C-alpha positions as CSV (number, residue, x, y, z in Angstrom):
1,X,-80.4,-41.8,0.6
2,X,-81.2,-38.4,-1.5
3,X,-82.2,-36.5,1.5
4,X,-79.2,-37.9,3.8
5,X,-76.7,-36.8,1.2
6,X,-74.8,-33.3,2.1
7,X,-75.0,-32.2,-1.5
8,X,-72.0,-29.9,-1.7
9,X,-72.4,-29.2,-5.5
10,X,-76.1,-28.2,-4.5
11,X,-78.7,-28.4,-7.6
12,X,-76.0,-29.2,-10.1
13,X,-74.8,-32.0,-8.1
14,X,-78.2,-33.7,-7.8
15,X,-78.8,-33.1,-11.3
16,X,-75.8,-35.0,-12.4
17,X,-76.2,-37.7,-10.0
18,X,-79.8,-38.2,-11.4
19,X,-78.7,-38.2,-15.0
20,X,-76.1,-40.9,-14.3
21,X,-78.7,-42.9,-12.3
22,X,-81.0,-42.6,-15.5
23,X,-78.2,-43.9,-17.7
24,X,-77.2,-46.9,-15.2
25,X,-80.6,-48.0,-14.4
26,X,-81.1,-51.4,-15.3
27,X,-85.0,-51.5,-14.8
28,X,-87.7,-48.7,-15.0
29,X,-87.0,-47.5,-11.3
30,X,-83.9,-45.8,-10.2
31,X,-82.7,-47.6,-7.0
32,X,-80.3,-46.3,-4.3
33,X,-77.5,-48.4,-6.3
34,X,-78.2,-46.6,-9.3
35,X,-77.8,-43.3,-7.5
36,X,-74.0,-44.1,-6.6
37,X,-74.7,-43.1,-3.1
38,X,-73.6,-45.2,0.0
39,X,-74.4,-45.1,3.7
40,X,-71.4,-44.2,5.7
41,X,-71.6,-44.2,9.7
42,X,-69.8,-41.4,11.3
43,X,-69.1,-40.8,14.9
44,X,-72.4,-39.9,16.6
45,X,-73.6,-38.4,13.4
46,X,-75.9,-41.0,12.2
47,X,-75.9,-41.9,8.8
48,X,-74.0,-39.9,6.0
49,X,-74.3,-40.5,2.5
50,X,-71.6,-39.8,0.1
51,X,-70.9,-40.5,-3.6
52,X,-69.3,-43.5,-5.0
53,X,-66.0,-43.0,-6.8
54,X,-66.7,-43.5,-10.6
55,X,-65.6,-46.5,-12.1
56,X,-64.3,-47.2,-15.7
57,X,-67.9,-48.0,-17.0
58,X,-69.4,-44.8,-15.8
59,X,-66.5,-42.7,-16.9
60,X,-66.6,-44.3,-20.5
61,X,-70.5,-43.9,-20.6
62,X,-70.1,-40.1,-19.6
63,X,-67.5,-39.8,-22.5
64,X,-69.7,-41.5,-24.9
65,X,-73.0,-39.2,-24.0
66,X,-70.8,-36.1,-24.1
67,X,-69.3,-37.2,-27.7
68,X,-65.8,-37.0,-26.0
69,X,-66.1,-33.5,-24.4
70,X,-64.4,-33.7,-21.4
71,X,-65.8,-30.8,-19.6
72,X,-69.6,-32.4,-20.3
73,X,-68.6,-35.9,-19.2
74,X,-67.1,-34.1,-16.2
75,X,-70.2,-32.3,-15.3
76,X,-72.3,-35.5,-15.8
77,X,-70.0,-37.3,-13.3
78,X,-70.0,-34.3,-10.8
79,X,-66.2,-33.9,-11.2
80,X,-63.8,-31.0,-12.1
81,X,-62.4,-31.5,-15.9
82,X,-58.9,-32.2,-13.8
83,X,-60.4,-34.6,-11.6
84,X,-62.0,-36.3,-14.5
85,X,-58.6,-36.5,-16.3
86,X,-56.9,-37.8,-13.2
87,X,-59.5,-40.9,-13.1
88,X,-58.9,-41.4,-16.8
89,X,-55.2,-41.4,-16.4
90,X,-55.5,-43.8,-13.5
91,X,-57.7,-46.2,-15.2
92,X,-56.0,-46.0,-18.6
93,X,-58.9,-44.4,-20.6
94,X,-57.7,-42.4,-23.7
95,X,-59.3,-38.7,-24.2
96,X,-60.9,-39.7,-27.4
97,X,-63.0,-42.7,-25.8
């Protein structure tokens, strides 16, 4: 899964995905599910891994870890600040969460 992902954010995106996986990991081993990567089939391109949209739990966890600092939470999730604000607004998450 890691090798098949395009990693448009390069090392920074990889770091954020691994940090998020460490937070979400239920056992002592990080699985593909913990990474938030899924396999999508493209036209004659084989398998392409892409990141899953962060859900409410992931966003709230990132905000808690960042002590409410939006830019740090966004970086942890591999998002821009604006993208995180849009997702928070969509999910009804307050900035002080």
